[in-house]
N, CA, C and O atoms as a GROMACS GRO file, in nm:
protein
  284
    1MET      N    1   4.378   9.080  15.859
    1MET     CA    2   4.499   9.067  15.938
    1MET      C    3   4.461   9.019  16.078
    1MET      O    4   4.351   9.045  16.127
    2SER      N    5   4.552   8.950  16.141
    2SER     CA    6   4.529   8.900  16.277
    2SER      C    7   4.548   9.014  16.378
    2SER      O    8   4.600   9.121  16.345
    3GLU      N    9   4.506   8.988  16.500
    3GLU     CA   10   4.522   9.087  16.605
    3GLU      C   11   4.671   9.115  16.627
    3GLU      O   12   4.751   9.021  16.636
    4PRO      N   13   4.708   9.243  16.636
    4PRO     CA   14   4.851   9.274  16.657
    4PRO      C   15   4.897   9.240  16.798
    4PRO      O   16   4.820   9.246  16.894
    5THR      N   17   5.024   9.206  16.808
    5THR     CA   18   5.084   9.182  16.939
    5THR      C   19   5.110   9.317  17.006
    5THR      O   20   5.099   9.422  16.942
    6GLN      N   21   5.143   9.314  17.134
    6GLN     CA   22   5.173   9.438  17.206
    6GLN      C   23   5.292   9.508  17.141
    6GLN      O   24   5.292   9.631  17.128
    7LYS      N   25   5.393   9.432  17.101
    7LYS     CA   26   5.510   9.491  17.036
    7LYS      C   27   5.471   9.557  16.904
    7LYS      O   28   5.518   9.667  16.873
    8GLU      N   29   5.384   9.492  16.826
    8GLU     CA   30   5.338   9.550  16.700
    8GLU      C   31   5.259   9.678  16.724
    8GLU      O   32   5.272   9.775  16.649
    9ILE      N   33   5.177   9.678  16.827
    9ILE     CA   34   5.101   9.799  16.861
    9ILE      C   35   5.196   9.914  16.894
    9ILE      O   36   5.176  10.027  16.849
   10GLU      N   37   5.299   9.885  16.972
   10GLU     CA   38   5.398   9.987  17.007
   10GLU      C   39   5.471  10.038  16.882
   10GLU      O   40   5.494  10.158  16.869
   11LEU      N   41   5.507   9.948  16.793
   11LEU     CA   42   5.574   9.988  16.670
   11LEU      C   43   5.481  10.068  16.579
   11LEU      O   44   5.524  10.165  16.517
   12HIS      N   45   5.354  10.028  16.571
   12HIS     CA   46   5.256  10.105  16.493
   12HIS      C   47   5.245  10.247  16.548
   12HIS      O   48   5.243  10.344  16.472
   13ASP      N   49   5.238  10.259  16.681
   13ASP     CA   50   5.228  10.390  16.744
   13ASP      C   51   5.352  10.475  16.713
   13ASP      O   52   5.340  10.594  16.683
   14LYS      N   53   5.469  10.413  16.721
   14LYS     CA   54   5.594  10.484  16.691
   14LYS      C   55   5.596  10.530  16.546
   14LYS      O   56   5.636  10.643  16.516
   15PHE      N   57   5.554  10.443  16.456
   15PHE     CA   58   5.550  10.476  16.312
   15PHE      C   59   5.452  10.591  16.288
   15PHE      O   60   5.484  10.686  16.218
   16PHE      N   61   5.333  10.582  16.347
   16PHE     CA   62   5.230  10.683  16.330
   16PHE      C   63   5.277  10.818  16.385
   16PHE      O   64   5.260  10.921  16.320
   17THR      N   65   5.336  10.816  16.504
   17THR     CA   66   5.387  10.939  16.564
   17THR      C   67   5.497  11.001  16.478
   17THR      O   68   5.502  11.123  16.460
   18GLY      N   69   5.584  10.918  16.425
   18GLY     CA   70   5.689  10.967  16.336
   18GLY      C   71   5.633  11.031  16.211
   18GLY      O   72   5.682  11.134  16.166
   19LEU      N   73   5.528  10.970  16.154
   19LEU     CA   74   5.464  11.030  16.036
   19LEU      C   75   5.401  11.164  16.070
   19LEU      O   76   5.414  11.260  15.994
   20LEU      N   77   5.333  11.172  16.184
   20LEU     CA   78   5.272  11.299  16.224
   20LEU      C   79   5.377  11.408  16.245
   20LEU      O   80   5.355  11.523  16.207
   21ASP      N   81   5.490  11.371  16.304
   21ASP     CA   82   5.598  11.467  16.322
   21ASP      C   83   5.651  11.516  16.188
   21ASP      O   84   5.675  11.635  16.170
   22LEU      N   85   5.667  11.424  16.094
   22LEU     CA   86   5.716  11.462  15.961
   22LEU      C   87   5.615  11.551  15.889
   22LEU      O   88   5.653  11.648  15.823
   23ILE      N   89   5.486  11.519  15.901
   23ILE     CA   90   5.382  11.601  15.840
   23ILE      C   91   5.388  11.744  15.896
   23ILE      O   92   5.373  11.840  15.821
   24ASP      N   93   5.411  11.756  16.025
   24ASP     CA   94   5.425  11.889  16.085
   24ASP      C   95   5.543  11.965  16.024
   24ASP      O   96   5.535  12.086  16.000
   25GLU      N   97   5.652  11.894  15.999
   25GLU     CA   98   5.773  11.958  15.945
   25GLU      C   99   5.753  12.009  15.802
   25GLU      O  100   5.817  12.107  15.763
   26VAL      N  101   5.667  11.946  15.725
   26VAL     CA  102   5.649  11.984  15.584
   26VAL      C  103   5.514  12.050  15.559
   26VAL      O  104   5.468  12.057  15.445
   27GLN      N  105   5.450  12.098  15.665
   27GLN     CA  106   5.316  12.153  15.655
   27GLN      C  107   5.305  12.268  15.555
   27GLN      O  108   5.197  12.291  15.500
   28GLU      N  109   5.413  12.339  15.529
   28GLU     CA  110   5.405  12.450  15.435
   28GLU      C  111   5.373  12.402  15.292
   28GLU      O  112   5.336  12.482  15.206
   29LEU      N  113   5.385  12.272  15.267
   29LEU     CA  114   5.344  12.218  15.137
   29LEU      C  115   5.192  12.220  15.121
   29LEU      O  116   5.140  12.221  15.010
   30GLY      N  117   5.122  12.222  15.232
   30GLY     CA  118   4.976  12.221  15.230
   30GLY      C  119   4.924  12.081  15.258
   30GLY      O  120   4.983  11.981  15.217
   31THR      N  121   4.812  12.076  15.327
   31THR     CA  122   4.754  11.948  15.370
   31THR      C  123   4.726  11.856  15.253
   31THR      O  124   4.765  11.739  15.255
   32HIS      N  125   4.657  11.906  15.151
   32HIS     CA  126   4.621  11.820  15.038
   32HIS      C  127   4.744  11.765  14.966
   32HIS      O  128   4.746  11.649  14.925
   33HIS      N  129   4.846  11.847  14.951
   33HIS     CA  130   4.969  11.802  14.886
   33HIS      C  131   5.036  11.692  14.968
   33HIS      O  132   5.079  11.591  14.913
   34VAL      N  133   5.045  11.712  15.098
   34VAL     CA  134   5.109  11.614  15.185
   34VAL      C  135   5.032  11.482  15.183
   34VAL      O  136   5.093  11.375  15.174
   35ILE      N  137   4.900  11.489  15.191
   35ILE     CA  138   4.819  11.367  15.188
   35ILE      C  139   4.834  11.296  15.054
   35ILE      O  140   4.854  11.175  15.050
   36TYR      N  141   4.823  11.370  14.944
   36TYR     CA  142   4.836  11.310  14.811
   36TYR      C  143   4.972  11.242  14.796
   36TYR      O  144   4.981  11.128  14.751
   37PHE      N  145   5.077  11.313  14.834
   37PHE     CA  146   5.212  11.257  14.820
   37PHE      C  147   5.230  11.134  14.908
   37PHE      O  148   5.294  11.037  14.866
   38GLY      N  149   5.175  11.136  15.029
   38GLY     CA  150   5.184  11.020  15.118
   38GLY      C  151   5.113  10.899  15.060
   38GLY      O  152   5.167  10.789  15.060
   39ILE      N  153   4.991  10.920  15.010
   39ILE     CA  154   4.917  10.808  14.950
   39ILE      C  155   4.990  10.756  14.827
   39ILE      O  156   5.003  10.635  14.809
   40GLN      N  157   5.039  10.847  14.744
   40GLN     CA  158   5.112  10.807  14.625
   40GLN      C  159   5.238  10.728  14.661
   40GLN      O  160   5.269  10.627  14.599
   41THR      N  161   5.311  10.776  14.761
   41THR     CA  162   5.434  10.710  14.802
   41THR      C  163   5.408  10.569  14.857
   41THR      O  164   5.473  10.474  14.816
   42PHE      N  165   5.312  10.557  14.949
   42PHE     CA  166   5.284  10.426  15.008
   42PHE      C  167   5.220  10.330  14.908
   42PHE      O  168   5.240  10.208  14.917
   43THR      N  169   5.145  10.383  14.813
   43THR     CA  170   5.091  10.298  14.706
   43THR      C  171   5.204  10.243  14.621
   43THR      O  172   5.204  10.125  14.585
   44GLN      N  173   5.300  10.328  14.588
   44GLN     CA  174   5.413  10.282  14.508
   44GLN      C  175   5.496  10.180  14.585
   44GLN      O  176   5.545  10.083  14.525
   45VAL      N  177   5.514  10.198  14.714
   45VAL     CA  178   5.586  10.100  14.796
   45VAL      C  179   5.514   9.966  14.793
   45VAL      O  180   5.577   9.861  14.782
   46ALA      N  181   5.380   9.969  14.804
   46ALA     CA  182   5.302   9.845  14.799
   46ALA      C  183   5.322   9.774  14.666
   46ALA      O  184   5.340   9.652  14.662
   47VAL      N  185   5.320   9.849  14.557
   47VAL     CA  186   5.339   9.790  14.424
   47VAL      C  187   5.481   9.734  14.411
   47VAL      O  188   5.499   9.624  14.360
   48ASP      N  189   5.579   9.810  14.457
   48ASP     CA  190   5.718   9.766  14.445
   48ASP      C  191   5.750   9.643  14.529
   48ASP      O  192   5.832   9.560  14.489
   49CYS      N  193   5.686   9.630  14.645
   49CYS     CA  194   5.720   9.522  14.738
   49CYS      C  195   5.636   9.395  14.718
   49CYS      O  196   5.677   9.287  14.760
   50ALA      N  197   5.522   9.408  14.655
   50ALA     CA  198   5.433   9.293  14.638
   50ALA      C  199   5.487   9.199  14.530
   50ALA      O  200   5.554   9.244  14.438
   51PRO      N  201   5.456   9.070  14.542
   51PRO     CA  202   5.501   8.976  14.440
   51PRO      C  203   5.434   8.997  14.304
   51PRO      O  204   5.487   8.956  14.201
   52SER      N  205   5.317   9.062  14.304
   52SER     CA  206   5.248   9.090  14.179
   52SER      C  207   5.162   9.216  14.196
   52SER      O  208   5.135   9.259  14.307
   53LEU      N  209   5.122   9.273  14.083
   53LEU     CA  210   5.035   9.389  14.088
   53LEU      C  211   4.901   9.353  14.151
   53LEU      O  212   4.841   9.433  14.223
   54LYS      N  213   4.853   9.232  14.125
   54LYS     CA  214   4.728   9.186  14.184
   54LYS      C  215   4.738   9.183  14.336
   54LYS      O  216   4.647   9.228  14.405
   55ASP      N  217   4.849   9.132  14.389
   55ASP     CA  218   4.871   9.129  14.534
   55ASP      C  219   4.880   9.270  14.590
   55ASP      O  220   4.826   9.298  14.698
   56ALA      N  221   4.948   9.360  14.519
   56ALA     CA  222   4.959   9.498  14.564
   56ALA      C  223   4.821   9.562  14.572
   56ALA      O  224   4.789   9.630  14.670
   57ARG      N  225   4.741   9.541  14.470
   57ARG     CA  226   4.606   9.598  14.469
   57ARG      C  227   4.522   9.543  14.583
   57ARG      O  228   4.442   9.615  14.642
   58ALA      N  229   4.540   9.416  14.615
   58ALA     CA  230   4.465   9.355  14.726
   58ALA      C  231   4.504   9.419  14.859
   58ALA      O  232   4.417   9.445  14.942
   59VAL      N  233   4.632   9.444  14.879
   59VAL     CA  234   4.680   9.508  15.003
   59VAL      C  235   4.626   9.650  15.012
   59VAL      O  236   4.579   9.693  15.117
   60ILE      N  237   4.632   9.723  14.901
   60ILE     CA  238   4.584   9.861  14.899
   60ILE      C  239   4.434   9.865  14.926
   60ILE      O  240   4.386   9.948  15.003
   61LYS      N  241   4.360   9.776  14.862
   61LYS     CA  242   4.214   9.771  14.881
   61LYS      C  243   4.180   9.737  15.026
   61LYS      O  244   4.089   9.796  15.084
   62ALA      N  245   4.252   9.642  15.085
   62ALA     CA  246   4.227   9.605  15.224
   62ALA      C  247   4.257   9.723  15.317
   62ALA      O  248   4.184   9.746  15.413
   63ALA      N  249   4.362   9.797  15.289
   63ALA     CA  250   4.396   9.913  15.372
   63ALA      C  251   4.287  10.018  15.362
   63ALA      O  252   4.249  10.077  15.464
   64ILE      N  253   4.236  10.044  15.243
   64ILE     CA  254   4.130  10.141  15.225
   64ILE      C  255   4.005  10.099  15.301
   64ILE      O  256   3.941  10.181  15.368
   65LYS      N  257   3.970   9.971  15.292
   65LYS     CA  258   3.850   9.920  15.360
   65LYS      C  259   3.864   9.927  15.512
   65LYS      O  260   3.763   9.934  15.583
   66SER      N  261   3.987   9.925  15.563
   66SER     CA  262   4.008   9.924  15.708
   66SER      C  263   3.994  10.064  15.771
   66SER      O  264   3.987  10.078  15.893
   67VAL      N  265   3.991  10.166  15.687
   67VAL     CA  266   3.979  10.302  15.738
   67VAL      C  267   3.840  10.322  15.797
   67VAL      O  268   3.740  10.288  15.734
   68LYS      N  269   3.836  10.375  15.916
   68LYS     CA  270   3.709  10.395  15.986
   68LYS      C  271   3.661  10.538  15.965
   68LYS      O  272   3.736  10.633  15.988
   69LYS      N  273   3.538  10.554  15.922
   69LYS     CA  274   3.480  10.685  15.906
   69LYS      C  275   3.431  10.731  16.044
   69LYS      O  276   3.352  10.661  16.108
   70THR      N  277   3.475  10.847  16.088
   70THR     CA  278   3.438  10.894  16.221
   70THR      C  279   3.346  11.014  16.217
   70THR      O  280   3.302  11.061  16.322
   71ALA      N  281   3.316  11.065  16.101
   71ALA     CA  282   3.231  11.184  16.092
   71ALA      C  283   3.085  11.147  16.079
   71ALA      O  284   3.000  11.235  16.070
   0.00000   0.00000   0.00000
């Protein structure tokens, strides 16, 4: 992906903050459950929105590769 614009950065931050707020609201489900459900949900959205399953898998794979390990 190309470098995000300032507006995209602001929208990413808003989206991320909204997700964190929602995670706080449903914390009684447990961390693992919330993470599993989030991954499952966004994976299904990728499959549903992509023109093909191959394209969906490419987007999902790229997203996984973009995660930075900090430990």
